[in-house]
N, C-alpha and C positions, 0 to 999 in steps of 0.2 A: 701487747694488746693491738688489735687490728683496727685502730681508729686513727684519724689524722688526715693529712693532705692526700695521701695515696688513696685512701678509702673514698674521700670526697671526689677525687678524679674518676674513680670507678663508677660511683653513683651518678655523677654528672654525665658520663658517657652513655648511660642508659636512660637518662631522663626522658619521660614522655613515651617510652617504648612500651608497647603492649607485651605482656608476658615477660617482664624484665627480671623476675625473681631468680630463676635458674641461671641465666647468663651472668647476673651480678654475683651470685654465689660462686660460680665457677671462676670468675675473675678474681674474687677475693681469695679463694683457695689457692689459685695460681700465684697471686702477688705475695701472700703472707704465709702460705703453707698450712693454713687452717682457716676455719670460720669460728671464731670464739664468741662468747656471749656478748662482748662489746660490739662486735661487727653485726651480730644478729639484731641487736637493739637499734643500731644506726640504719641498717637496711630496712627494718620494720618501719621506722620513723619516715624514711625517705619514700617508701612505697605506700604509706598509710595502711599498714597491716599491723596486726598484733604481734608481739614477740612470740606468742605461742604458735601463730601461723608460720612464722619464719623458722622457728626452732623445729616444728613438725617436719618441714621440708628438709632442713639440715640433718636431722636425726634419721630420716627415712633413707636418704641416699648415702651409700657407703663411700662415695667420693669425697665427702666433706668430713673433715676431722676437727675436733675442738681444740687441738693443740698441734703445733708443728712437730714433724718427725724428720730430722735431717738425713736419715738413712735413705739410700737409693731404694727404689721400689721395682720389683719384678712382678708383673701380673701374669699368673698362670691360668689359662683357660681350663676349667674343669667341667664344662658342659658335656652333654651326652655324646656329641660327635667326637670330642677329644677323648672322652672316657673310652669310647669304642676303639679309638686308635692308640690306647695304652698310656694315657697321661698319668693315671694313678700309680703306675709302676715307677714313674720318674720323680714323684713328689718327695719321697724320703731322701733321695740323693740331693735334690735341690735344697731341701731344708738343712741337710748337713753342710752343704757348700755355703749356704747363706749365714748360718750361725746367727749372731746378733748384729752383724754388720750390715746385712741387706734385709729389707722387709719384703717378704713374699705375700702376695695378695691373691686370693682366689677370685677369679671373675668367671662369669657365665656367658660366654660367647664373645669372641673377638672378631667373628665374621669370617673365619678361615676354616670353616668346617671340613672342607674337602682336603685340606692339607695339614691337619692337626697331627700331633699335639702342637699347640701354639702358645706363644707368650708375647708380652709387650714390655719394653723398657722405654719409658718416655713416650715418644710418638712413633717409635720404631716397632714394627711387628716382626715376629720371627715364627717361621712355620717349619713343619716336618722335623720337629725336635726329637732327638733320641736322648738317652741319659747323658752322654758325653757333651752333646751340644747345649743342653739345658744347664748343666753344671758349669760349663765355660761361660755361658751367658750370665749366670748368677755371679760367678767370680769376677767377671768383667764389669759388672754394674757399679 
């Protein structure tokens, strides 16, 4: 459960800040690997929001998960520009390389439209991927 001193620290760091909900949720996701119901309730209380309002935001954005997933994540851009540059032909090979060890996540635009197909692992962006490069990226995650 994502309650306790660490959550209190996150909430205190954003106290009095306008528009604090999303920054708090991102910090909770980063710290705990998820935003569970307990965290939603604490965030709602701290921001004087209803649990429904907080849950609506958490469930809307795909970056927030209700339970932690310890697997490494590779985000593959499947937006129009990367599709035009052939990303769809790479996905099956990436899925085979990932198996159940790596979580592949479809995202729509990493901002590298002119150098796609692209992917992100953590904070590192990778561009001009072909099948071999994407498979190597997934295996190395």
